[in-house]
C-alpha positions in Angstrom: -9.7 1.4 3.4 -6.3 -0.3 3.3 -4.7 -2.6 0.7 -1.4 -4.4 0.7 0.7 -5.5 -2.2 4.0 -7.6 -2.5 6.8 -7.0 -5.0 9.8 -9.1 -6.0 11.2 -7.5 -9.1 13.6 -4.6 -8.4 12.7 -2.9 -11.7 9.1 -2.8 -10.6 10.1 -1.7 -7.2 12.2 1.2 -8.7 9.1 2.5 -10.6 7.0 2.3 -7.5 9.5 4.1 -5.4 9.6 6.9 -8.0 5.8 7.0 -7.8 5.9 7.2 -4.0 8.4 10.1 -3.9 6.9 11.8 -6.9 10.2 11.9 -8.7 8.5 11.3 -12.1 8.3 14.4 -14.2 5.0 16.2 -14.5 3.1 15.0 -17.5 4.4 11.5 -17.3 1.8 10.1 -14.8 -0.7 7.6 -16.4 -3.1 7.7 -13.5 -5.9 10.1 -14.4 -6.8 10.5 -10.7 -3.6 12.4 -10.0 -3.9 16.2 -10.1 -0.4 16.9 -11.5 -0.6 20.5 -10.4 -0.5 19.3 -6.8 2.5 17.0 -6.9 4.4 19.2 -4.4 1.8 18.3 -1.8 2.8 14.6 -2.0 6.3 14.8 -0.7 5.7 14.4 3.0 7.6 11.3 4.1 7.1 10.1 7.7 9.9 7.7 7.5 13.6 8.7 8.0 15.3 9.8 4.8 16.8 6.6 3.2 18.4 8.4 0.3 17.7 6.3 -2.8 15.0 3.8 -1.7 16.2 1.0 -4.0 19.7 1.4 -2.7 18.4 1.1 0.9 16.5 -2.1 0.0 19.6 -3.6 -1.6 21.8 -2.7 1.3 19.4 -4.3 3.8 19.1 -7.4 1.7 22.9 -7.7 1.7 23.1 -7.1 5.4 20.3 -9.6 6.3 21.3 -12.3 3.9 25.0 -12.0 5.0 26.5 -13.7 2.0 23.5 -15.9 1.1 21.6 -15.3 -2.1 18.0 -14.2 -1.9 15.8 -16.1 -4.4 14.9 -14.2 -7.5 11.2 -14.6 -6.8 11.4 -13.7 -3.1 9.3 -10.7 -2.1 11.7 -7.8 -1.5 9.2 -5.0 -0.7 5.6 -4.9 0.6 3.4 -1.8 0.7 0.3 -0.9 2.6 -1.8 1.8 1.0 -4.0 3.3 3.8 -6.7 5.8 3.0 -7.9 8.5 5.3 -11.6 7.9 6.2 -14.0 9.9 4.0 -15.5 11.7 7.0 -12.2 12.5 8.8 -11.9 16.3 9.4 -8.9 17.9 7.6 -7.4 19.0 10.9 -7.2 15.3 12.1 -5.5 13.9 9.0 -1.9 14.6 10.2 -2.6 12.8 13.4 -4.3 9.9 11.5 -1.3 9.3 9.3 1.2 9.7 12.1 -0.7 7.2 14.3 -1.1 4.8 11.4 2.7 5.0 10.7 3.4 4.3 14.4 1.0 1.4 14.3 2.8 -0.1 11.2 6.2 0.4 12.7 5.2 -1.3 15.9 3.6 -4.2 13.9 6.3 -4.9 11.4 9.3 -3.4 13.2 8.6 -5.9 16.1 8.2 -8.9 13.8 11.4 -8.1 12.0 13.4 -7.1 15.0 14.4 -4.0 13.0 12.3 -1.3 14.6 11.9 1.7 12.3 14.6 0.4 10.0 12.0 -2.0 8.5 10.3 1.0 6.8 11.6 2.0 3.4 9.3 5.1 3.0 5.9 6.4 4.1 4.8 9.1 1.7 1.5 10.8 2.1 -0.3 11.6 -1.2 -2.9 14.4 -1.4 -3.1 14.9 -5.1 -5.5 12.1 -5.8 -9.2 11.5 -5.0 -8.6 10.3 -1.4 -5.7 11.3 0.8 -3.6 8.2 1.5 -0.2 6.9 2.7 2.1 4.4 1.0 3.9 2.5 3.7 6.6 0.6 2.0 8.5 -1.9 4.1 10.8 -4.9 4.1 9.0 -8.3 4.7 11.5 -9.5 7.3 10.9 -11.7 10.3 13.2 -12.6 13.1 13.4 -16.1 14.5 15.7 -16.9 17.4 17.7 -13.8 16.8 18.2 -14.5 13.0 16.5 -12.3 10.5 15.2 -13.5 7.1 13.0 -12.4 4.2 9.6 -14.2 4.5 6.6 -12.3 3.2 4.4 -15.4 3.7 5.0 -15.2 7.4 5.4 -11.5 7.8 2.1 -10.6 6.0 0.4 -14.0 6.0 -3.3 -14.7 6.3 -3.5 -14.2 10.0 -1.8 -10.8 9.7 -4.2 -9.7 6.9 -7.3 -10.9 8.8 -6.5 -8.9 11.9 -5.0 -5.8 10.3 -8.1 -3.6 10.0 -9.5 -4.6 13.4 -6.2 -3.9 15.1 -5.7 -0.5 13.3 -9.3 0.5 14.1 -8.9 -0.3 17.8 -5.7 1.8 17.9 -7.1 4.8 16.2 -10.2 4.8 18.3 -8.2 4.5 21.5 -6.3 7.7 20.4 -9.7 9.4 19.7 -8.7 10.1 16.1 -11.7 8.3 14.6 -14.2 5.6 15.4 -13.7 1.9 14.7 -16.7 2.1 12.3 -14.8 4.7 10.2 -12.2 2.0 9.5 -14.4 -1.1 9.6 -17.0 0.3 7.2 -17.2 -2.5 4.7 -15.5 -0.5 2.0 -12.7 -3.0 1.7 -13.6 -5.4 -1.0 -12.3 -8.9 -1.0 -12.1 -11.9 -3.3 -13.5 -15.3 -2.7 -10.5 -16.3 -0.5 -10.9 -13.2 1.7 -7.9 -11.3 0.2 -8.4 -7.5 0.0 -8.5 -6.3 -3.6 -5.8 -4.0 -4.7 -6.4 -0.5 -5.9 -5.9 -1.6 -9.5 -8.4 -4.4 -9.1 -10.9 -2.1 -7.5 -10.6 0.4 -10.4 -10.9 -2.5 -12.9 -14.1 -3.6 -11.2 -15.5 -0.1 -11.4 -14.7 0.0 -15.1 -16.4 -3.4 -15.6 -19.5 -2.2 -13.7 -19.6 1.0 -15.7 -19.4 -0.8 -19.0 -22.1 -3.3 -17.9 -24.4 -0.4 -17.1 -23.7 1.0 -20.6 -24.4 -2.3 -22.2 -27.7 -2.6 -20.3 -29.0 0.4 -22.3 -27.2 -0.2 -25.6 -26.2 -3.8 -26.2 -25.0 -4.3 -29.7 -23.3 -7.7 -30.1 -20.0 -6.2 -31.3 -19.7 -4.0 -28.2 -20.4 -6.9 -25.9 -17.8 -9.0 -27.6 -15.2 -6.3 -27.3 -16.0 -5.9 -23.6 -15.6 -9.6 -22.9 -12.4 -9.8 -24.9 -10.9 -6.8 -23.1 -10.8 -8.7 -19.8 
């Protein structure tokens, strides 16, 4: 229902920000799930306009580091992808995404001491299979009045373990959906309890699909190719 990813490389972050705001030209999207005739429906951003997202990130890094150098491998951006529940009525989706945005601002804006400034962007996408929001934010924490980048503490194990329960409780309290709509077991996790990313989920679906094909037609060369591919 929700997945979180961390990013360190500004080049990768730039590509992602372009994906969020749909500034990539039509015909240049590799994701087959995107209906490129509906890209104009994907430009609703619940966060304040930051101008160029990468410039905003760099300016906040400079402000927070205050002359210090941020490690090259330090996480500079995190992003929650939050899907609308499959059974959520269309007329409740706007309220769902707004409430989720408010929840995320409260959660990470408080940890960072930055309020809404912690959010880079929060684009809602409707052109894919499931309506969802990309909530991109700075992994900043505040200790004794001093801010620093620390993804390990900002979105550590305790945060990830309680995220879905806390969000579900909030949405149910607002009568937007039931807790069971959020805590529905759809979130798949690895052996360490980490929620799988969208890319990992798609990869698993491909593997299962090919396994089903191999069950019916299982020539050795096809099986070898399947194993080698992954």
